[in-house]
Structure formats: C-alpha cells, structure tokens
N, C-alpha and C positions, 0 to 999 in steps of 0.2 A: 504494500500500500504506500503510495507516494503522499508525503505530507507537504502541502504547499504553505509557504509563508506569505502573509500579507505584508503590505508596506508598513503597517503599524507594528507587527511583530519584529520585522527587521530593524526598525527604528528603536524599539525597546531593547533589542540585543545590543545595538550600538551604544545606546545610552548607558546600559549596565556596564559594558566594557570601559566606557569613558569614566564612569563613576569609580570603577575598580582602579583604573589607572590613577585617578586623582587621589583616592584614599590610600592606596598601597604604595605609590611611588612619588607623587608630587608633594602632597601635604606633609608627610612625615620628615621630608628632607628639606634642608635649606640650601637650595642651589644658589651659588653666588654669581654665576654667569649664565647667559642663554646657552652657551656651548655645553656646560655641565648639565643643564636641564634636558637638552636634546639627547645627551648621552644616557641620562637616566631613563628617559622615555624609550630610547632604542633598546636598552637592557630589558626593560619591562616587556616590550613587544617580543623580543627574542625569547624570553622566558615563557611568555604566554603561548607562543607558537610551537615551541620545541619541548617544553618540560611539563606543561599542565594538561593532563588529559581532560577531555570534555565529554559530558554525558551525551550530548547530541551526536557526537562522533563515535559512539559505542566505546567510550573511554580510551580513545586514541587522541594523540595530539593533532592539532591542525596540520602540522608538517607531515606527520605520518599519513594522514588522509590525502593530502595534496600529492605527495610523492607516490603513494600507492596508485592513485588514479592515473598519474603520468606514465607509470610503468605498464599498467594493465592495458 
C-alpha cells in the first residue's frame, strides 16, 4: 500500500526537523561567527542523514535508503 503525503504533512516534517535543528544544535551552543554556525549546522545534517535511523524508513538512515535505491 502506497502512503501519499500531502503538502501539509511534508511541511510538518520540515518544521519538526527545523525545530530539532534549533533545539539540538543552534540554541545550546554559542556560535561566535557565521562560519562556526554553518559548520555546526553541517555537522547536524550529516549526523541526521548518516547516524539517526528513522521510523518512516523502517529504521534505516536516510543515507542508507538513498544509496540502496541508487544501487537497486
């Protein structure tokens, strides 16, 4: 069964990820420069994509799902 996402569910997912980024990576740290802030965001995104399994992806990371589809 294919599960379709509406625009509002996609937006909710983006809002949740952005809220997680802010609460886990931006607010707890005091970045002194824009460059340091960008590096912190980049680290969070890399961790999110490669280390955190997601329930919607059957507990695989987004990177595992992406590369599995490319190979198949």
